[in-house]
VMD Tcl script that builds the backbone (N, CA, C; Angstrom):
set m [mol new atoms 279]
animate dup $m
set s [atomselect $m all]
$s set {name element resname resid chain x y z} {
  {N N MET 1 A -15.780 45.335 -49.151}
  {CA C MET 1 A -14.582 45.330 -48.300}
  {C C MET 1 A -14.809 46.297 -47.178}
  {N N SER 2 A -14.424 45.966 -45.960}
  {CA C SER 2 A -14.655 46.827 -44.847}
  {C C SER 2 A -13.461 47.850 -44.664}
  {N N GLU 3 A -13.787 48.967 -44.101}
  {CA C GLU 3 A -12.713 49.888 -43.772}
  {C C GLU 3 A -11.947 49.501 -42.589}
  {N N VAL 4 A -10.610 49.819 -42.675}
  {CA C VAL 4 A -9.740 49.525 -41.520}
  {C C VAL 4 A -9.834 50.747 -40.589}
  {N N HIS 5 A -10.051 50.396 -39.276}
  {CA C HIS 5 A -10.207 51.465 -38.300}
  {C C HIS 5 A -8.810 51.569 -37.565}
  {N N PRO 6 A -8.148 52.687 -37.731}
  {CA C PRO 6 A -6.804 52.820 -37.224}
  {C C PRO 6 A -6.737 52.854 -35.669}
  {N N THR 7 A -7.825 53.088 -34.996}
  {CA C THR 7 A -7.770 53.105 -33.538}
  {C C THR 7 A -8.441 51.977 -32.845}
  {N N GLY 8 A -8.369 50.872 -33.562}
  {CA C GLY 8 A -8.987 49.629 -32.944}
  {C C GLY 8 A -8.125 49.103 -31.798}
  {N N PRO 9 A -8.581 48.081 -31.091}
  {CA C PRO 9 A -7.905 47.555 -29.964}
  {C C PRO 9 A -6.596 47.035 -30.337}
  {N N THR 10 A -5.611 47.201 -29.389}
  {CA C THR 10 A -4.258 46.718 -29.684}
  {C C THR 10 A -4.061 45.350 -28.880}
  {N N ALA 11 A -2.934 44.809 -29.173}
  {CA C ALA 11 A -2.673 43.536 -28.410}
  {C C ALA 11 A -1.564 43.795 -27.380}
  {N N LEU 12 A -1.668 44.902 -26.711}
  {CA C LEU 12 A -0.641 45.359 -25.769}
  {C C LEU 12 A -0.673 44.507 -24.418}
  {N N GLY 13 A -1.818 44.132 -23.988}
  {CA C GLY 13 A -1.938 43.423 -22.730}
  {C C GLY 13 A -2.191 44.270 -21.573}
  {N N PRO 14 A -2.510 43.662 -20.429}
  {CA C PRO 14 A -2.791 44.435 -19.215}
  {C C PRO 14 A -1.748 45.265 -18.700}
  {N N GLY 15 A -2.044 46.485 -18.214}
  {CA C GLY 15 A -1.019 47.268 -17.656}
  {C C GLY 15 A -0.389 48.286 -18.645}
  {N N THR 16 A -0.649 48.106 -19.888}
  {CA C THR 16 A -0.152 49.055 -20.906}
  {C C THR 16 A -1.245 49.949 -21.407}
  {N N THR 17 A -0.846 51.075 -21.925}
  {CA C THR 17 A -1.856 52.075 -22.345}
  {C C THR 17 A -1.858 52.201 -23.823}
  {N N PRO 18 A -3.015 52.351 -24.513}
  {CA C PRO 18 A -2.966 52.588 -25.978}
  {C C PRO 18 A -2.627 54.059 -26.273}
  {N N GLY 19 A -1.654 54.257 -27.054}
  {CA C GLY 19 A -1.235 55.589 -27.445}
  {C C GLY 19 A -0.781 56.445 -26.310}
  {N N GLY 20 A -0.360 55.843 -25.162}
  {CA C GLY 20 A 0.160 56.635 -24.036}
  {C C GLY 20 A -0.948 57.251 -23.243}
  {N N ILE 21 A -2.143 56.780 -23.299}
  {CA C ILE 21 A -3.207 57.363 -22.561}
  {C C ILE 21 A -3.214 56.752 -21.155}
  {N N PRO 22 A -2.863 57.502 -20.128}
  {CA C PRO 22 A -2.958 56.811 -18.788}
  {C C PRO 22 A -4.347 56.761 -18.306}
  {N N LEU 23 A -4.676 55.562 -17.939}
  {CA C LEU 23 A -6.121 55.302 -17.543}
  {C C LEU 23 A -6.141 54.226 -16.450}
  {N N ARG 24 A -6.845 54.444 -15.441}
  {CA C ARG 24 A -7.035 53.465 -14.380}
  {C C ARG 24 A -8.530 53.460 -14.033}
  {N N LEU 25 A -9.104 52.262 -14.048}
  {CA C LEU 25 A -10.456 52.084 -13.746}
  {C C LEU 25 A -10.591 51.264 -12.376}
  {N N HIS 26 A -11.521 51.735 -11.530}
  {CA C HIS 26 A -11.819 51.061 -10.277}
  {C C HIS 26 A -13.245 50.585 -10.365}
  {N N LEU 27 A -13.419 49.258 -10.532}
  {CA C LEU 27 A -14.745 48.692 -10.596}
  {C C LEU 27 A -15.023 47.917 -9.369}
  {N N ALA 28 A -16.266 48.036 -8.903}
  {CA C ALA 28 A -16.700 47.257 -7.788}
  {C C ALA 28 A -16.991 45.836 -8.346}
  {N N GLU 29 A -17.299 44.882 -7.443}
  {CA C GLU 29 A -17.445 43.568 -7.881}
  {C C GLU 29 A -18.658 43.328 -8.854}
  {N N PRO 30 A -19.816 44.032 -8.642}
  {CA C PRO 30 A -20.873 43.833 -9.621}
  {C C PRO 30 A -20.547 44.381 -11.002}
  {N N GLU 31 A -19.874 45.528 -11.008}
  {CA C GLU 31 A -19.459 46.084 -12.394}
  {C C GLU 31 A -18.453 45.220 -13.054}
  {N N TYR 32 A -17.516 44.703 -12.266}
  {CA C TYR 32 A -16.498 43.845 -12.893}
  {C C TYR 32 A -17.127 42.548 -13.414}
  {N N ALA 33 A -18.072 42.002 -12.609}
  {CA C ALA 33 A -18.791 40.776 -13.139}
  {C C ALA 33 A -19.584 41.061 -14.330}
  {N N ALA 34 A -20.204 42.286 -14.484}
  {CA C ALA 34 A -20.931 42.543 -15.699}
  {C C ALA 34 A -19.967 42.733 -16.852}
  {N N LEU 35 A -18.780 43.304 -16.659}
  {CA C LEU 35 A -17.852 43.424 -17.657}
  {C C LEU 35 A -17.364 42.096 -18.188}
  {N N VAL 36 A -17.107 41.159 -17.268}
  {CA C VAL 36 A -16.625 39.843 -17.613}
  {C C VAL 36 A -17.736 39.071 -18.369}
  {N N ARG 37 A -18.980 39.298 -18.013}
  {CA C ARG 37 A -20.088 38.620 -18.677}
  {C C ARG 37 A -20.187 39.117 -20.159}
  {N N ASN 38 A -19.984 40.440 -20.314}
  {CA C ASN 38 A -19.994 41.040 -21.642}
  {C C ASN 38 A -18.801 40.527 -22.501}
  {N N THR 39 A -17.664 40.327 -21.887}
  {CA C THR 39 A -16.575 39.797 -22.649}
  {C C THR 39 A -16.691 38.419 -23.067}
  {N N LEU 40 A -17.334 37.630 -22.239}
  {CA C LEU 40 A -17.563 36.173 -22.561}
  {C C LEU 40 A -18.504 36.128 -23.752}
  {N N GLY 41 A -19.480 36.994 -23.837}
  {CA C GLY 41 A -20.417 36.932 -24.920}
  {C C GLY 41 A -19.846 37.447 -26.209}
  {N N ARG 42 A -18.750 38.232 -26.128}
  {CA C ARG 42 A -18.131 38.797 -27.277}
  {C C ARG 42 A -16.895 38.028 -27.708}
  {N N HIS 43 A -16.470 37.008 -26.928}
  {CA C HIS 43 A -15.223 36.238 -27.116}
  {C C HIS 43 A -14.050 37.149 -27.195}
  {N N THR 44 A -13.900 37.949 -26.167}
  {CA C THR 44 A -12.774 38.848 -26.091}
  {C C THR 44 A -12.307 38.953 -24.630}
  {N N THR 45 A -11.376 39.809 -24.366}
  {CA C THR 45 A -10.915 40.006 -22.942}
  {C C THR 45 A -11.399 41.279 -22.351}
  {N N ALA 46 A -11.385 41.353 -21.099}
  {CA C ALA 46 A -11.874 42.613 -20.420}
  {C C ALA 46 A -10.988 43.793 -20.783}
  {N N SER 47 A -9.700 43.644 -20.856}
  {CA C SER 47 A -8.869 44.744 -21.246}
  {C C SER 47 A -9.110 45.258 -22.670}
  {N N ALA 48 A -9.359 44.274 -23.577}
  {CA C ALA 48 A -9.656 44.684 -24.998}
  {C C ALA 48 A -10.976 45.396 -25.087}
  {N N LEU 49 A -11.984 44.991 -24.243}
  {CA C LEU 49 A -13.327 45.606 -24.320}
  {C C LEU 49 A -13.170 47.009 -23.660}
  {N N VAL 50 A -12.482 47.110 -22.581}
  {CA C VAL 50 A -12.341 48.498 -21.975}
  {C C VAL 50 A -11.603 49.381 -22.936}
  {N N GLU 51 A -10.560 48.927 -23.556}
  {CA C GLU 51 A -9.790 49.704 -24.483}
  {C C GLU 51 A -10.734 50.185 -25.642}
  {N N LEU 52 A -11.528 49.316 -26.167}
  {CA C LEU 52 A -12.437 49.636 -27.222}
  {C C LEU 52 A -13.496 50.724 -26.791}
  {N N LEU 53 A -13.966 50.521 -25.551}
  {CA C LEU 53 A -14.871 51.508 -25.011}
  {C C LEU 53 A -14.248 52.934 -24.877}
  {N N VAL 54 A -13.048 52.935 -24.352}
  {CA C VAL 54 A -12.412 54.197 -24.205}
  {C C VAL 54 A -12.018 54.873 -25.527}
  {N N LEU 55 A -11.533 54.148 -26.509}
  {CA C LEU 55 A -11.284 54.661 -27.818}
  {C C LEU 55 A -12.491 55.125 -28.495}
  {N N ARG 56 A -13.610 54.482 -28.297}
  {CA C ARG 56 A -14.878 54.903 -28.883}
  {C C ARG 56 A -15.348 56.222 -28.164}
  {N N ALA 57 A -15.230 56.313 -26.896}
  {CA C ALA 57 A -15.568 57.548 -26.226}
  {C C ALA 57 A -14.629 58.698 -26.642}
  {N N LEU 58 A -13.381 58.463 -26.931}
  {CA C LEU 58 A -12.450 59.504 -27.351}
  {C C LEU 58 A -12.855 59.940 -28.742}
  {N N GLU 59 A -13.383 59.113 -29.600}
  {CA C GLU 59 A -13.805 59.519 -30.880}
  {C C GLU 59 A -14.874 60.578 -30.828}
  {N N HIS 60 A -15.709 60.580 -29.875}
  {CA C HIS 60 A -16.815 61.478 -29.690}
  {C C HIS 60 A -16.547 62.672 -28.774}
  {N N ALA 61 A -15.403 62.680 -28.196}
  {CA C ALA 61 A -14.992 63.772 -27.232}
  {C C ALA 61 A -14.369 64.940 -27.969}
  {N N ASP 62 A -14.648 66.126 -27.462}
  {CA C ASP 62 A -13.955 67.328 -28.023}
  {C C ASP 62 A -12.480 67.304 -27.569}
  {N N VAL 63 A -11.602 67.326 -28.569}
  {CA C VAL 63 A -10.164 67.298 -28.331}
  {C C VAL 63 A -9.602 68.650 -28.447}
  {N N PRO 64 A -8.879 69.191 -27.486}
  {CA C PRO 64 A -8.318 70.550 -27.596}
  {C C PRO 64 A -7.174 70.542 -28.613}
  {N N GLN 65 A -6.780 71.730 -29.089}
  {CA C GLN 65 A -5.697 71.808 -29.978}
  {C C GLN 65 A -4.369 71.556 -29.220}
  {N N PRO 66 A -3.402 70.928 -29.902}
  {CA C PRO 66 A -2.124 70.696 -29.230}
  {C C PRO 66 A -1.483 72.002 -28.690}
  {N N ALA 67 A -0.820 71.847 -27.591}
  {CA C ALA 67 A -0.124 73.029 -26.952}
  {C C ALA 67 A 1.095 73.419 -27.840}
  {N N ASP 68 A 1.394 74.703 -27.852}
  {CA C ASP 68 A 2.499 75.183 -28.549}
  {C C ASP 68 A 3.838 74.689 -27.809}
  {N N THR 69 A 4.685 74.057 -28.511}
  {CA C THR 69 A 5.874 73.509 -27.863}
  {C C THR 69 A 7.097 74.350 -27.988}
  {N N THR 70 A 6.992 75.464 -28.690}
  {CA C THR 70 A 8.194 76.312 -28.843}
  {C C THR 70 A 8.455 77.057 -27.548}
  {N N PRO 71 A 9.782 77.230 -27.233}
  {CA C PRO 71 A 10.021 77.921 -25.938}
  {C C PRO 71 A 9.575 79.422 -26.012}
  {N N LYS 72 A 9.210 79.909 -24.852}
  {CA C LYS 72 A 8.743 81.300 -24.796}
  {C C LYS 72 A 9.898 82.269 -24.805}
  {N N ARG 73 A 11.063 81.875 -24.279}
  {CA C ARG 73 A 12.206 82.745 -24.280}
  {C C ARG 73 A 13.432 81.822 -24.484}
  {N N ARG 74 A 14.561 82.439 -24.830}
  {CA C ARG 74 A 15.746 81.647 -24.979}
  {C C ARG 74 A 16.358 81.141 -23.692}
  {N N HIS 75 A 17.061 80.106 -23.716}
  {CA C HIS 75 A 17.642 79.522 -22.554}
  {C C HIS 75 A 18.660 80.452 -21.945}
  {N N THR 76 A 18.649 80.587 -20.612}
  {CA C THR 76 A 19.638 81.478 -19.941}
  {C C THR 76 A 20.586 80.539 -19.265}
  {N N THR 77 A 21.914 80.764 -19.459}
  {CA C THR 77 A 22.935 79.966 -18.787}
  {C C THR 77 A 23.074 80.364 -17.360}
  {N N TYR 78 A 23.649 79.560 -16.542}
  {CA C TYR 78 A 23.921 79.855 -15.166}
  {C C TYR 78 A 24.778 81.142 -14.998}
  {N N ASP 79 A 25.827 81.228 -15.881}
  {CA C ASP 79 A 26.684 82.416 -15.815}
  {C C ASP 79 A 26.008 83.680 -16.155}
  {N N ASP 80 A 25.155 83.648 -17.135}
  {CA C ASP 80 A 24.348 84.831 -17.549}
  {C C ASP 80 A 23.395 85.226 -16.368}
  {N N ALA 81 A 22.795 84.259 -15.799}
  {CA C ALA 81 A 21.829 84.525 -14.747}
  {C C ALA 81 A 22.439 85.108 -13.524}
  {N N THR 82 A 23.705 84.683 -13.174}
  {CA C THR 82 A 24.329 85.052 -11.917}
  {C C THR 82 A 25.359 86.152 -12.154}
  {N N SER 83 A 25.461 86.696 -13.341}
  {CA C SER 83 A 26.539 87.681 -13.662}
  {C C SER 83 A 26.375 88.989 -12.830}
  {N N GLY 84 A 25.154 89.357 -12.466}
  {CA C GLY 84 A 24.890 90.638 -11.768}
  {C C GLY 84 A 25.088 90.500 -10.213}
  {N N PHE 85 A 25.380 89.309 -9.738}
  {CA C PHE 85 A 25.483 89.104 -8.342}
  {C C PHE 85 A 26.895 88.983 -7.888}
  {N N THR 86 A 27.225 89.457 -6.686}
  {CA C THR 86 A 28.579 89.199 -6.033}
  {C C THR 86 A 28.450 88.396 -4.837}
  {N N ARG 87 A 29.448 87.810 -4.471}
  {CA C ARG 87 A 29.518 86.930 -3.222}
  {C C ARG 87 A 29.258 87.791 -2.003}
  {N N ASP 88 A 28.553 87.223 -1.046}
  {CA C ASP 88 A 28.359 87.890 0.181}
  {C C ASP 88 A 29.698 87.917 0.977}
  {N N ALA 89 A 30.134 89.033 1.456}
  {CA C ALA 89 A 31.346 89.113 2.137}
  {C C ALA 89 A 31.282 88.285 3.509}
  {N N ARG 90 A 30.138 88.202 4.085}
  {CA C ARG 90 A 30.069 87.459 5.339}
  {C C ARG 90 A 30.161 85.994 5.116}
  {N N ALA 91 A 29.828 85.522 3.876}
  {CA C ALA 91 A 29.970 84.059 3.637}
  {C C ALA 91 A 31.416 83.695 3.366}
  {N N LEU 92 A 32.285 84.590 3.098}
  {CA C LEU 92 A 33.658 84.325 2.835}
  {C C LEU 92 A 34.473 84.179 4.119}
  {N N SER 93 A 33.991 84.867 5.265}
  {CA C SER 93 A 34.763 84.792 6.506}
  {C C SER 93 A 34.433 83.569 7.282}
}
mol reanalyze $m
mol bondsrecalc $m
mol representation Tube
mol addrep $m
């Protein structure tokens, strides 16, 4: 029995991104024609093949640790932030 690969191609369709990965490719006509020839030989679509290539590349890329999402300081309200300031007397006249 074969192993299930959790990051295989999805059925999202063109214009959507797998796992929220923003990606835009600009291919010239010769590169696009080569991509289409490869997809015809594999009985798949260009978007599925590109997605597979990107996911395969990400498997071999060094991924940084997730950023710490805890706030660095507590939230300051507007009243707390402006409590030390008084209105300018010139602005009142």
